[in-house]
LUMNUDO-137538 format. One record per residue (C-alpha): chain; x, y, z. Coordinates in nm, 4 decimals, always signed. Layout:
! LUMNUDO-137538
+-------+----------+----------+----------+
! chain !        X !        Y !        Z !
+-------+----------+----------+----------+
!     A !        X !        Y !        Z !
...
+-------+----------+----------+----------+
***
This chain:
! LUMNUDO-137538
+-------+----------+----------+----------+
! chain !        X !        Y !        Z !
+-------+----------+----------+----------+
!     A !  +0.0322 !  -0.0125 !  +0.0083 !
!     A !  +0.1182 !  +0.3203 !  -0.0702 !
!     A !  +0.0776 !  +0.6104 !  +0.1943 !
!     A !  +0.0174 !  +0.9876 !  +0.1722 !
!     A !  +0.0041 !  +1.1493 !  +0.5236 !
!     A !  -0.0493 !  +1.5742 !  +0.4787 !
!     A !  +0.0096 !  +1.8657 !  +0.7833 !
!     A !  -0.1689 !  +2.1353 !  +0.7232 !
!     A !  -0.2388 !  +2.4444 !  +0.9291 !
!     A !  -0.4782 !  +2.6564 !  +0.8305 !
!     A !  -0.5134 !  +3.0561 !  +0.8493 !
!     A !  -0.7448 !  +3.0787 !  +1.1414 !
!     A !  -1.0393 !  +3.2886 !  +0.9235 !
!     A !  -1.0505 !  +3.0571 !  +0.7431 !
!     A !  -1.0937 !  +2.7349 !  +0.9357 !
!     A !  -1.4383 !  +2.6198 !  +1.0159 !
!     A !  -1.4671 !  +2.6549 !  +0.6356 !
!     A !  -1.1381 !  +2.4147 !  +0.5117 !
!     A !  -1.2766 !  +2.1687 !  +0.7663 !
!     A !  -1.6031 !  +2.1213 !  +0.5690 !
!     A !  -1.4173 !  +2.1057 !  +0.2522 !
!     A !  -1.1736 !  +1.8661 !  +0.3626 !
!     A !  -1.4462 !  +1.6344 !  +0.4524 !
!     A !  -1.6211 !  +1.6968 !  +0.1141 !
!     A !  -1.2713 !  +1.5911 !  -0.0312 !
!     A !  -1.2397 !  +1.3172 !  +0.1729 !
!     A !  -1.6003 !  +1.1843 !  +0.0062 !
!     A !  -1.5269 !  +1.2304 !  -0.3336 !
!     A !  -1.1476 !  +1.0408 !  -0.3453 !
!     A !  -1.3228 !  +0.7545 !  -0.1668 !
!     A !  -1.6251 !  +0.6984 !  -0.3452 !
!     A !  -1.4788 !  +0.8288 !  -0.7015 !
!     A !  -1.1168 !  +0.6052 !  -0.6496 !
!     A !  -1.1880 !  +0.2929 !  -0.7076 !
!     A !  -0.8248 !  +0.2415 !  -0.5320 !
!     A !  -0.8190 !  +0.4440 !  -0.2682 !
!     A !  -0.8730 !  +0.2633 !  +0.0781 !
!     A !  -0.8608 !  +0.5307 !  +0.3850 !
!     A !  -0.8470 !  +0.8824 !  +0.3312 !
!     A !  -0.8988 !  +0.9851 !  +0.7163 !
!     A !  -0.9648 !  +1.3627 !  +0.8649 !
!     A !  -0.7780 !  +1.4371 !  +1.1504 !
!     A !  -0.7816 !  +1.7209 !  +1.3686 !
!     A !  -0.5866 !  +1.8778 !  +1.6213 !
!     A !  -0.7127 !  +1.9066 !  +1.9732 !
!     A !  -0.5118 !  +2.1699 !  +2.0916 !
!     A !  -0.4674 !  +2.3604 !  +1.7993 !
!     A !  -0.7615 !  +2.4242 !  +1.5437 !
!     A !  -0.5590 !  +2.5093 !  +1.2524 !
!     A !  -0.4006 !  +2.1673 !  +1.2208 !
!     A !  -0.5239 !  +1.9381 !  +0.9997 !
!     A !  -0.4125 !  +1.5467 !  +0.9502 !
!     A !  -0.4397 !  +1.3478 !  +0.6657 !
!     A !  -0.3868 !  +0.9984 !  +0.6951 !
!     A !  -0.4437 !  +0.8109 !  +0.2687 !
!     A !  -0.3592 !  +0.4608 !  +0.0927 !
!     A !  -0.3953 !  +0.3949 !  -0.1780 !
!     A !  -0.2969 !  +0.0610 !  -0.4440 !
!     A !  -0.0346 !  +0.2553 !  -0.5494 !
!     A !  +0.1723 !  +0.5132 !  -0.6556 !
!     A !  +0.0044 !  +0.5268 !  -0.9962 !
!     A !  -0.3500 !  +0.5623 !  -0.8256 !
!     A !  -0.1949 !  +0.8586 !  -0.5829 !
!     A !  -0.1147 !  +1.0283 !  -0.9101 !
!     A !  -0.4650 !  +0.9596 !  -1.0618 !
!     A !  -0.5882 !  +1.0745 !  -0.7161 !
!     A !  -0.3553 !  +1.4163 !  -0.8163 !
!     A !  -0.5366 !  +1.4570 !  -1.1816 !
!     A !  -0.8608 !  +1.3953 !  -1.0984 !
!     A !  -1.1189 !  +1.6290 !  -1.1319 !
!     A !  -1.2665 !  +1.6899 !  -0.7371 !
!     A !  -0.8742 !  +1.6818 !  -0.6252 !
!     A !  -0.7668 !  +2.0037 !  -0.8907 !
!     A !  -1.1377 !  +2.1691 !  -0.7614 !
!     A !  -1.0651 !  +2.1195 !  -0.3787 !
!     A !  -0.6927 !  +2.2253 !  -0.4551 !
!     A !  -0.7158 !  +2.5398 !  -0.6437 !
!     A !  -0.9682 !  +2.6712 !  -0.3897 !
!     A !  -0.8373 !  +2.5935 !  -0.1083 !
!     A !  -0.4206 !  +2.6249 !  -0.1356 !
!     A !  -0.5372 !  +3.0203 !  -0.0226 !
!     A !  -0.6661 !  +2.8958 !  +0.2790 !
!     A !  -0.3427 !  +2.7269 !  +0.3575 !
!     A !  -0.0529 !  +2.8458 !  +0.5419 !
!     A !  +0.1729 !  +2.5666 !  +0.5870 !
!     A !  +0.1027 !  +2.1865 !  +0.3785 !
!     A !  +0.3875 !  +1.9003 !  +0.4320 !
!     A !  +0.3259 !  +1.6231 !  +0.2824 !
!     A !  +0.5294 !  +1.2647 !  +0.3688 !
!     A !  +0.4840 !  +0.9574 !  +0.1192 !
!     A !  +0.4996 !  +0.6626 !  +0.2952 !
!     A !  +0.4993 !  +0.2229 !  +0.2085 !
!     A !  +0.2688 !  +0.0227 !  +0.4511 !
!     A !  +0.4547 !  -0.2361 !  +0.5620 !
!     A !  +0.2768 !  -0.5929 !  +0.5991 !
!     A !  +0.2644 !  -0.7239 !  +0.9105 !
+-------+----------+----------+----------+
***
């Protein structure tokens, strides 16, 4: 499995609308992409401006499909002005 984590730091004035929009993005990704297996949205209980994503895909190619999907491109264009910082990490999930 190919894993992506994303840590967003959102501008304070945009936090609430970002949280609504990221949940829609998670639903769209899970419903529209057969190779997107998990899209977890996590919020920092100590800092409302931090949002963390944990996403799993079948492989790197499936993630590339995600990055080029209409719903991702629309999401990214809409939320980019709201984002103060974005850290993306790519990982490989190890089988037990």
